[in-house]
C-alpha positions in Angstrom: 124.3 -76.6 -101.1 126.2 -73.3 -100.8 125.0 -69.8 -100.1 127.4 -69.1 -103.1 125.0 -70.8 -105.2 121.7 -69.1 -103.6 119.0 -67.4 -106.0 115.5 -66.7 -105.1 112.3 -66.6 -107.1 110.8 -63.3 -107.7 107.0 -63.6 -107.7 104.1 -61.3 -107.4 102.3 -64.2 -105.5 102.4 -65.4 -102.0 103.8 -68.6 -103.2 107.5 -69.7 -103.3 107.4 -71.2 -106.7 107.4 -69.4 -110.1 108.7 -66.2 -111.1 112.3 -65.3 -112.3 115.3 -66.8 -110.5 117.4 -63.8 -108.7 120.9 -64.5 -108.2 122.8 -63.1 -105.1 126.5 -62.7 -104.9 128.6 -62.4 -101.7 130.0 -58.8 -100.3 132.3 -61.0 -98.1 132.2 -63.6 -95.5 133.4 -63.4 -92.0 133.1 -66.5 -89.1 129.6 -67.4 -89.2 128.2 -64.5 -91.3 127.7 -64.1 -95.2 126.4 -60.6 -96.7 125.1 -61.1 -99.8 123.4 -58.9 -102.3 120.8 -59.4 -105.4 123.3 -59.4 -108.6 120.9 -57.6 -110.5 120.9 -54.3 -108.5 123.7 -52.3 -109.6 123.0 -49.1 -107.6 124.6 -49.8 -104.0 122.0 -47.2 -102.5 119.4 -49.2 -103.4 120.4 -52.7 -103.7 118.5 -55.6 -101.9 120.8 -57.3 -99.4 120.4 -60.6 -97.4 122.8 -61.5 -94.5 122.8 -64.7 -92.9 124.5 -65.5 -89.6 124.8 -68.5 -87.6 125.9 -69.2 -84.1 127.1 -72.5 -82.9 125.9 -74.1 -79.7 128.1 -73.4 -76.7 128.2 -75.5 -73.2 125.8 -73.9 -70.8 124.9 -75.9 -67.8 121.6 -74.1 -67.1 120.2 -75.6 -70.7 118.0 -78.7 -71.0 120.9 -80.9 -72.2 123.8 -78.5 -71.5 124.3 -76.7 -74.8 122.8 -73.6 -76.3 120.6 -73.9 -79.2 122.2 -73.4 -82.6 120.9 -70.1 -84.1 120.5 -69.5 -88.0 119.2 -65.8 -88.8 118.3 -64.8 -92.3 117.7 -60.9 -92.6 116.6 -59.2 -95.9 116.9 -55.7 -96.5 115.0 -53.6 -99.3 115.6 -50.2 -99.6 112.6 -48.0 -100.8 113.0 -44.7 -102.3 110.5 -42.3 -100.7 108.6 -39.6 -102.3 110.4 -37.0 -100.3 113.6 -38.1 -101.8 114.8 -39.9 -98.6 115.4 -43.5 -98.3 114.3 -46.1 -96.0 114.8 -49.8 -95.7 112.4 -52.6 -95.1 113.5 -55.8 -93.5 112.2 -58.9 -92.8 114.0 -61.3 -90.4 113.7 -65.3 -89.9 115.5 -66.8 -87.2 115.9 -70.6 -86.2 116.7 -71.6 -82.8 117.2 -75.6 -82.3 118.5 -78.0 -79.9 121.6 -79.8 -81.2 119.6 -83.0 -80.7 117.3 -82.0 -83.2 117.3 -84.3 -86.2 117.2 -83.3 -89.8 113.5 -84.3 -90.4 112.7 -82.5 -87.3 114.2 -79.4 -88.7 112.5 -80.2 -92.0 109.1 -80.1 -90.2 110.0 -76.6 -88.7 111.3 -75.1 -91.9 108.2 -76.2 -94.0 105.9 -75.2 -91.1 107.5 -71.3 -91.1 107.3 -71.5 -95.3 103.7 -72.8 -95.2 102.9 -70.0 -92.5 104.4 -67.2 -94.8 102.5 -68.3 -97.7 99.1 -68.2 -95.8 96.8 -65.5 -96.7 95.9 -65.0 -93.1 99.6 -64.5 -92.0 100.3 -62.5 -94.9 97.7 -60.3 -94.2 98.6 -60.2 -90.4 102.2 -59.0 -92.0 100.4 -56.2 -94.1 98.3 -54.8 -91.7 99.8 -55.9 -88.3 96.3 -57.0 -86.7 96.7 -59.7 -84.6 93.0 -60.7 -84.5 
C-alpha cells in the first residue's frame, strides 16, 4: 500500500471503524517526506493536512546494535477558525522509532498497542483534559 492511496474514516466515535472514507491527496513529496491534504477541503486556509516523514537508520557506534533506529512520524494538522476571526492549528503526532532488527510481527504489536491506546476511553480523557492521574 502507498500513501498515494490513503483514506481515513471520519467518525464521531473513538473507534477506527465506520464513518465515511476521507481521501487524501499529495501536495508533494521530497526524500523521506510526503505532505498530504484532505481532498474534500477546498479552502487552503482551513484544509486539514497530514505530513508523513521517515528517517532511515544510520551507522552509530554507540547504538545497541551499531545503528540508529528507523523513525516514522505522522503529523496531523487541523485548522480551527476562532470566534475572534483568527485561525489556530490543532495538531496530533504519532512517532515510531524501531530498531532495524524489529520483525514485522513485533512492529504490528507496537502499532496495535498505540491504536488500542488511542481508542481507550481513559486515554481519550487524558488527551481531552491533560490530567495524568
